[in-house]
C-alpha positions as CSV (number, residue, x, y, z in Angstrom):
1,X,24.5,-31.7,-68.1
2,X,24.2,-30.5,-71.7
3,X,23.9,-26.6,-72.8
4,X,20.2,-27.3,-73.6
5,X,19.4,-28.7,-70.1
6,X,21.1,-25.5,-68.6
7,X,18.9,-23.3,-70.7
8,X,15.7,-25.2,-69.7
9,X,16.6,-24.7,-66.1
10,X,16.8,-20.8,-66.5
11,X,13.4,-19.3,-65.3
12,X,12.8,-15.8,-66.7
13,X,11.3,-12.9,-64.4
14,X,7.9,-13.2,-66.4
15,X,7.7,-16.9,-65.8
16,X,8.3,-16.5,-62.0
17,X,5.7,-13.7,-62.0
18,X,3.2,-15.9,-63.8
19,X,4.1,-18.9,-61.5
20,X,3.6,-16.9,-58.4
21,X,0.4,-15.5,-59.8
22,X,-0.9,-19.0,-60.4
23,X,0.0,-20.2,-57.0
24,X,-1.4,-17.2,-55.3
25,X,-4.7,-17.3,-57.1
26,X,-4.8,-21.0,-56.2
27,X,-4.2,-20.3,-52.5
28,X,-6.7,-17.5,-52.4
29,X,-9.3,-19.6,-54.2
30,X,-8.9,-22.5,-51.5
31,X,-7.7,-20.6,-48.4
32,X,-10.8,-21.1,-46.4
33,X,-11.6,-24.5,-47.8
34,X,-11.4,-27.6,-45.5
35,X,-9.8,-29.4,-48.4
36,X,-6.4,-31.1,-47.6
37,X,-3.1,-30.0,-48.4
38,X,-2.8,-32.7,-51.1
39,X,-6.2,-31.6,-52.4
40,X,-4.9,-28.1,-52.8
41,X,-1.8,-29.4,-54.4
42,X,-3.7,-31.1,-56.9
43,X,-5.9,-28.2,-57.8
44,X,-2.6,-26.1,-58.1
45,X,-1.4,-28.9,-60.5
46,X,-4.6,-28.8,-62.5
47,X,-4.2,-25.0,-63.0
48,X,-0.9,-25.2,-64.0
49,X,-1.6,-28.1,-66.6
50,X,-4.3,-25.8,-68.1
51,X,-1.9,-22.9,-68.4
52,X,0.5,-25.0,-70.0
53,X,-2.0,-26.5,-72.3
54,X,-2.9,-22.9,-73.5
55,X,0.8,-22.0,-73.9
56,X,1.2,-25.1,-75.9
57,X,-1.7,-24.2,-78.2
58,X,-0.4,-20.6,-78.6
59,X,3.0,-22.0,-79.6
60,X,1.4,-24.4,-82.0
61,X,-0.5,-21.6,-83.6
62,X,2.7,-19.5,-84.1
63,X,4.5,-22.6,-85.3
64,X,1.8,-23.2,-88.0
65,X,2.2,-19.5,-89.2
66,X,5.8,-19.9,-90.0
67,X,6.2,-23.7,-91.3
68,X,6.8,-24.3,-94.8
69,X,3.6,-25.1,-96.6
70,X,4.9,-27.0,-99.6
71,X,6.6,-30.5,-99.2
72,X,10.5,-30.8,-99.5
73,X,12.2,-33.9,-100.9
74,X,9.2,-35.3,-102.9
75,X,9.3,-35.9,-106.6
76,X,7.0,-32.8,-107.0
77,X,9.5,-30.8,-105.2
78,X,12.3,-31.9,-107.5
79,X,10.1,-31.3,-110.5
80,X,9.4,-27.8,-109.1
81,X,12.8,-26.7,-108.8
82,X,13.9,-28.4,-112.2
83,X,11.0,-26.7,-114.0
84,X,11.8,-23.2,-112.4
85,X,15.5,-23.5,-113.4
86,X,14.4,-24.5,-117.0
87,X,12.0,-21.7,-117.2
88,X,14.8,-19.1,-116.2
89,X,17.3,-20.8,-118.5
90,X,14.6,-20.7,-121.4
91,X,14.1,-16.9,-121.0
92,X,17.8,-16.1,-120.9
93,X,18.2,-18.5,-123.9
94,X,15.6,-16.6,-125.8
95,X,17.1,-13.2,-124.7
96,X,20.6,-14.4,-125.9
97,X,19.2,-15.1,-129.5
98,X,19.0,-19.0,-129.2
99,X,15.3,-18.7,-129.6
100,X,14.3,-22.2,-130.6
101,X,16.2,-23.8,-127.8
102,X,15.2,-21.4,-125.1
103,X,11.6,-21.9,-126.3
104,X,11.9,-25.8,-126.0
105,X,13.4,-25.4,-122.4
106,X,10.4,-23.1,-121.7
107,X,7.8,-25.7,-122.8
108,X,9.4,-28.5,-120.9
109,X,9.4,-26.2,-117.8
110,X,5.5,-25.6,-118.5
111,X,4.9,-29.1,-118.6
112,X,6.8,-29.8,-115.4
113,X,4.7,-26.9,-113.7
114,X,1.5,-28.5,-114.9
115,X,2.6,-31.8,-113.3
116,X,3.3,-29.8,-110.1
117,X,-0.1,-28.0,-110.1
118,X,-1.8,-31.3,-110.6
119,X,0.2,-32.9,-107.6
120,X,-0.7,-29.9,-105.4
121,X,-4.3,-29.6,-106.9
122,X,-3.6,-25.9,-107.7
123,X,-5.7,-25.0,-110.9
124,X,-3.7,-21.4,-111.1
125,X,-0.3,-23.1,-111.4
126,X,-1.8,-25.7,-114.0
127,X,-3.9,-22.9,-116.2
128,X,-0.9,-20.4,-116.1
129,X,1.5,-23.1,-117.2
130,X,-0.7,-24.5,-119.7
131,X,-1.2,-21.2,-121.3
132,X,2.2,-19.9,-121.5
133,X,3.5,-23.1,-122.8
134,X,0.9,-23.3,-125.4
135,X,1.8,-19.8,-126.4
136,X,5.4,-20.7,-126.8
137,X,4.7,-23.9,-128.7
138,X,2.6,-22.0,-131.2
139,X,5.7,-19.9,-131.9
140,X,7.9,-23.2,-132.1
141,X,5.2,-24.6,-134.6
142,X,5.3,-21.3,-136.6
143,X,8.9,-21.2,-136.8
144,X,9.0,-24.7,-137.9
145,X,6.4,-24.2,-140.7
146,X,8.0,-21.1,-142.2
């Protein structure tokens, strides 16, 4: 028996209480019925099935609330992280006085983010990246012209 199986066998007091309530409710419901013992058991199993289904739906809702919303390991995931790193490097290079190299890194980052925005159908990412990249490219063109 593995440790996982041992944990599954442990029944908490809350589960025991709920189980006894379900059983007692079923017994009370069909106590004066002429239904056979098998029929009563079938009804009890149906009640338990409904309870488990509801519990599963609640757990699924909780999981949906915490699961990551962006895919991992896809091409856009790699572009996203590469673009993020280039943006940070670009800002640091600009701050360090290597303005042209930093601006080029930042523009490449912006292009990467535009790609990611297109893949995710996220206009905010596309617009924000396009505007900031255009502003930086205007500085590059201005520096090249002067």
